[in-house]
N, C-alpha and C positions, 0 to 999 in steps of 0.2 A: 125232742125234745127229750133229755135223756130222764129215765126212770119215770116217764109219764108226769114229772114234776109241772106244776102251774105257775106259770110265771106271776110275779108281783107287780102292780100299780107301782106309780112313782112313790118315792118316799115323800110321807107326809106332810115335811117342812117345806120341801122344793113345791108339792102340789099347793100348798098353802101361800108360798111366796108368789105363784105365777098367778094366782088367784088375786091377791092384794096388788100386784103390780101390773096386772093386764092392759092395762091403758100404755104401758111402756114398752108393748110387745108388738103392736101393729105390724103386721108384715115380718116380724122376726123369724129367725129358725133356731133352732135347738139340735145340737150334735150329742150325741152321746158315744163315748169311748172306753176300753178299758183300763182300769188302773194302771197307772203311767208307763201309759203307751199311747201311741196316735191311730191305735186300730180301732175303727169302729165298729159297737157290737150289734147285733142282730135286735130288731123292736118289734113288737107284735100290736094288731088291734084288740085282740080277746085275751084272755087269761089261759086259755088252752094253747094257745102259741099256734093257733091256725091260718092265721092271715097277717102277714107281714106288713109293718109300717116303712117307709121310706126313713133313711138317716142320713142327713138330720131332718127335721119334722118342722113344718112349716106353720107357724100360727096366721090365725084369718085376720082380718083387716080392724077386727074388734081385739085382737091380742089374745084369742083363746086358741089352745091347743087342743090336738084331739086325745082322746084317751090313749095312753101308753102302757105297754107292759114289757117288761123287760125282767131278765135274770140277773140279781146284783151280781157282785159291785160294779159300780162306773163310775165315771166321772161325765159329766155335762158341761155344756158349753151353750150359753146363749147368746146370739150376735142379732143387730139388727138388720135392717135391710140392706145396710151399706157394710155390713160386715165388721164393724167394730162390736168389740165384746162388752157385753153387759152385766154378764154373770156367769160364775164359773164356781163349780163344787164338787166334792167328792161323795160318793155314797157307798157305804159297806154292808 
C-alpha cells in the first residue's frame, strides 16, 4: 500500500444495491477494473490490505458477496453464473 493508505470498503451505493438485490446474485461474480480500462484492480479482504481477494469475487448461493476493500476509482461489473451482465457502474 502506497504510503500506508488504508483501503476503503465498496461505495455505499453499490453496497446498498447488492443488499437490496441479493436474491438476483446467487452464484454471480463481480469484477473490478481500472476506469476506462480492462485491467483488473487489486482487491483485499481487510482495510489494511494484508489479505488479497480474487478478482472476480464470487457470490455465495444466497447472493451475498464477502467484504471487499479497494482503492478507488474503479469500474465494477456483476455477471450472473452464465456470464450475462447484470450490473455495471463506475465509482470515483
